[in-house]
N, C-alpha and C positions, 0 to 999 in steps of 0.2 A: 107695635103701637101700645099706647099706655094701657088700654083696656085689657090686652092680653098679658102684658107684663104684670099688671095688678093681681092677676089670678095665680100666676106661677112663674118663677124665674130660676135660673141657675144661680147658686150661691155666689155672691160677689159681683153679680151683674149690675150694670147701671143702665137704665132705660134712656136711650137717646134715639128718638124717632128718626127714621131714615130721611124724612122730608127736611129735617134741619140742615142737611148737607147740600140741598138742591139750590138754595139761593142765599145771598148774603144777609146776615142779621147780627145783632149784638150777641145773641145767644150762640150762634155758630162760631163767632169770633172767640167767645169765652171757652167753648168746648175745644176748639182747635188749639188754643193756648194750653188748656189742660192736657191735651195730647202731646205737648212739647213743641208746638208750632210757634213761630214768631213772624209777625207781619212786618215786612220791611219794604218800604216804598211801594205799597199796594200789592206786593206779592208775598206768598207764604214761603217761609224757610223752615224745612222740617229736618234739619241736621240733628236735632235733639229729639226726634219723634219717638214716642213710646210705642211698644208693641201692643196692638189692640186685637181683641177677638170679637168678631161679629157673629151673631146667630139670629135666626128667624123663628117663626112658628113651626116650620117643617121644611123638608127638602123642596116642596112645591112653591114655597114663598119667595118672592122676588125682591123683598125689601132690603135685605143685606147686600145682595149684588148691586142694587141701585145705589146704596150708600157707598159701597166700595168703588164703583165707577166714578161717583162724584168726588170722592177723596183723591182718587188717582188724578182726576182733572185738576184738582187744586195743588197737586204735586206731592201728596202723601206717598211715602215709599211703599211700594207693593210688598217688599219683604218684611215690613213692620205690621202687616195686616194678616190675621189668621181668620179663616172662615169655617165655622162648624156647620157644615152643609145639612146635617140631619135635623138641626134645630130642636125646639122643645119636644116635638113629637118623638123623635128618636131618643132623646135624653130620657124622657119619661118611659118609653117602651123598654129601655134598658134598665129601668128601675133605679136610676141615679138620683141623687139628692136634689130636691127642689125646695124653694122657699116661697112664702107669700110676702112680697116686699112691703115694708111699712112706710117708706118715704118716697117722695117723688124727687126727681132731679130737676 
């Protein structure tokens, strides 16, 4: 969610709240097109899908799995999704680089 992302993020990360994938909207359409999807006759075609990485606040968080399941229901290829299960908690515990994002998506 935006409030957690604003505090700390993995470099290069873009905040896309999991709720965006749960129901149709112009913003969801825009994001899915950014991911390489194409809307054809009301169905998504992901032949040109980009590989995406999803992560949460920690291993206990269910937001990324919820987004992954929603994307699968839309037809997004499972092999094009990577999930960093440890999330920000594990990333920070390992001492890996974090940033404080300056812009919203």
